[in-house]
N, C-alpha and C positions, 0 to 999 in steps of 0.2 A: 696960536702955536704955529710954527713954521714947519714945512715938510723937511725932514732930515732923516739920516740913517735910523732905521728901526721905528719910524713913525708909520701910521696907517693913514693913507690919503684916499679920498673919494673924489671923483671928478666926472663931469660930463664932457663928451668930446664929439667932434665931427672931424673925420679924416677925409681929406680930398687929395686928388692927384694934381699934377702940374696944370691940367686943363680946368680944374675946379670941379670935376665930377666927384660926387660923394662916393667913397669906397665903403665907409662904415660910420655908424653914429650910435650914440647911446640915447638918442631922442626917443621918448616914449618908454624908456626902460629905466631901471635903477642905475645910479652912477656906477662907474667901474671903481672898485676898491682894491687896493694893493698894498703890500708891505714894502716900503721904500728901502732900496738897497739890496733887495733879494732877487733882482733880475726878472721880475714878473712882467715888466713892460719893456719896450725896446730901449736900449741904452741912451740914445739921444734924447728921447722924451723924458726919461727918468732924470737925466742930468738937468734938463730945463725945468723940471718940477721942483727941484731943490730950492728951498728958501721961500716957496710960495705959501700963501695962507688961504683959509676958507674965504670965499668971496672973490678971490683973484680970477680975472679972466685974461687970457693972453693967447697969442698965436705962436706956434712952434713949428719951425721947419727942421726936419730931420733928414740929413743926407743918407744915401744908401748904406754907407759904411757904419752908421750909427743906428740903422733901422733893421731891415731884413737882409742886409748884405748886398754886395755887388752881384751882378749876373755872371755866372760861371758857365762858359760855353761847354766845358767838359761834362756838365750835368745834363746836356741835351743828348739824347740817344735815339737811334732807330731800332725798333723792335718788330719782329714779325707779328702779324695779326694773330697767328696761331698761339702766341704766348698768352693771349687773353682768353683762356678757355672758359666757356660758359657765358661769355659776353657776346650777344648777338650783334649789336649795332654800336660800334665804337665811334664816338663823336668828340670833336675838339672841346676842351673845357672839362671833360670827365676827369675825375681824380681817382687814383689807385694807390695802394700801398704795396711797395716792393721791397726787395732786399738789396742793399748795396754793400760795399766793403766795410762800412762802419755800422751796419745793421739795417733796421727798418728805415725806409725812405718813402716820402710821399711824392708822387709824380702826377703831373697834369698832362693830358693829351694835348699837344700843340696842333697837330694836323694828322690827317690820314691820307695816304696816297696808295691806292691799290691794296696790296697785301702788307704794306709797311706802315707802322704807327710811329710817329715822332713824339717822344715824351720829353718832358722837362722836369728835372729834379730840383730846380730852383724854387724858392718860396715864390708864390704868385706876385708878391710885391718887391722881389729882389730887383735891384737896379733903379728903383724909383725913389724920388724925394717924397717924403711924407709931409703933408701939410695938416697940422692939427689946430683946431679952434678948441680951447680948453676953458672950462669953468670949474674951479676947485670948489667942492661943496662941503668938505669936512677934512679936518686933520686932527689926529689924536695920537697919543703914545700907544705903541703896541703892548699887548699884555705879555706876561712871561710865557704863557702857553703858545701864543702866536709866534713869539720869537723862537721858542723851542721847536715848533713845527715848521717854521719858515713860510707861513702864509696866514692870511686873515681868517678869523672865525666870526660867526654871527652874520648879521645883515650885510648882504653884498659880498660876503666872503664864503669860505669853505665851512661846511658843517660836518661834524663827526657823528 
């Protein structure tokens, strides 16, 4: 069976950056399982999964526009250290949840200078080309319940 709209696919992956550094991998874990066409993985990878079968291995390059988006300078802000009440030692790389015009937003501390904290509301992988090494392990038709709920149930998926 080929991966197509409303099929359930499982795959192992290794994600690297432009320098070949591993960002994430399913090695030592269960394969990632998703409902194809439901937007559960980045669009560029989902597009390249289309038509693949169990046993297929391939490399996929996903540009920022089809991954986690381009880097938006307007999502970089300076915030007074006093805004982080209850946090003693603010360090680069720390992540916080804040409120933006569109609701909840996750931000990462980019740097700290004196009493000013520079935060970044972009996804940590925004602006990066994603390099995936993929091994498709299983493809099956989604159940009626999975289609109704919009996600995978059972092994590797969501349990109710």
